[in-house]
C-alpha angles and dihedrals in degrees: 000000000000124000087235090061092050092050091049096048093046089054092048090049094053089054092047094056107031120192120230090250136005130198121197117228107182093309096324113111116222105204126200127188104159090267094299114134122357101250093051090057103043137084116263098210101179101115128052133198138147132047102272114127120239097254090052091050093051091048089053090050091052090050092049095054095036090058088054096048096249133119112252109258135183125198103214132196136152086279094063117122133250098031094230094054096106092051093047092050091050090054090051091056101262111152122228110236144169104014108208138189119224106209134189138189140176111262092228092053092050089050091052096045097045098045109116133166113244093016116164116269114259122214117208126190127179094226135039115269136186096262095051093045093046090055090046091054092047090052091052095052099085095016111244101145120139088214113110099215105051112123124244091227114129110258111247131163088262096050091043089055091052091050089052090050091051092050092049091052093064106116098187124086110283137197118199106201126192140168130211122205122185088358096303129105106244110158137038144172138172127227120201117189123203125160107331094328132093117203119208114215140168095017110172140150124199114243093248091060102042119126092021097106098258097122093047091048091052092051089051093049094047092048089051092048092047093047090052090049094052103270115138097175138039130211135185142167122236129176118245091235095058102091096169092056092044090055092047093051094043090055089049092056102260119145129188112256098176143343131245135188141170132248112209128182107225 
């Protein structure tokens, strides 16, 4: 993995899951999403400008989130700046949480590995609709998503509305994929294409439909859609403690290119 790749994928990811508001702090992006989903409420610290020293920056971050009633949180990767940021946060009492693998694969390889006779039919729409979002909400309550970045907040009408607002803020081309089994929508995922990459987000299968090929079929359909739209590679984020998702993605050809984690001030 090159540092250049990490910087690129981290930038694509911030576009693929936009916070409700973002404040610039000398290149760092302070994201706020009313506490809904981790990535929309954490600092993206992958660019650096200005003369402020690191302690001053972190103090300003703590003030920003404190005023909004949230614990200060940083989403860290090899692209984080400055290089000693993780160590400094640890010394200040920030806890290391939610280790995550960022994985990538060639679109053609995913297509080859996920092709299966008799696979469930996958429906793809360019914009979010009621059926897709309803399945998404069912998959998040209880939380069973394979996606690494979904928050552990309890799904309420208010938090569901914020998730819908985040999804509708995505400016890049999107593919909302879903599968029906026995007449019921049971599995979903989201593809977000930027440059020659397709990001896979929100992948989830309801318990009643697991191990019936729905997730693999969705990966195949999204890889096909992305390839037709100019994507040559796919990326996704999966938590280290999600063995079922790790097996699925490994079989589909995904390999870890770098690790991320959060630092949160309790």
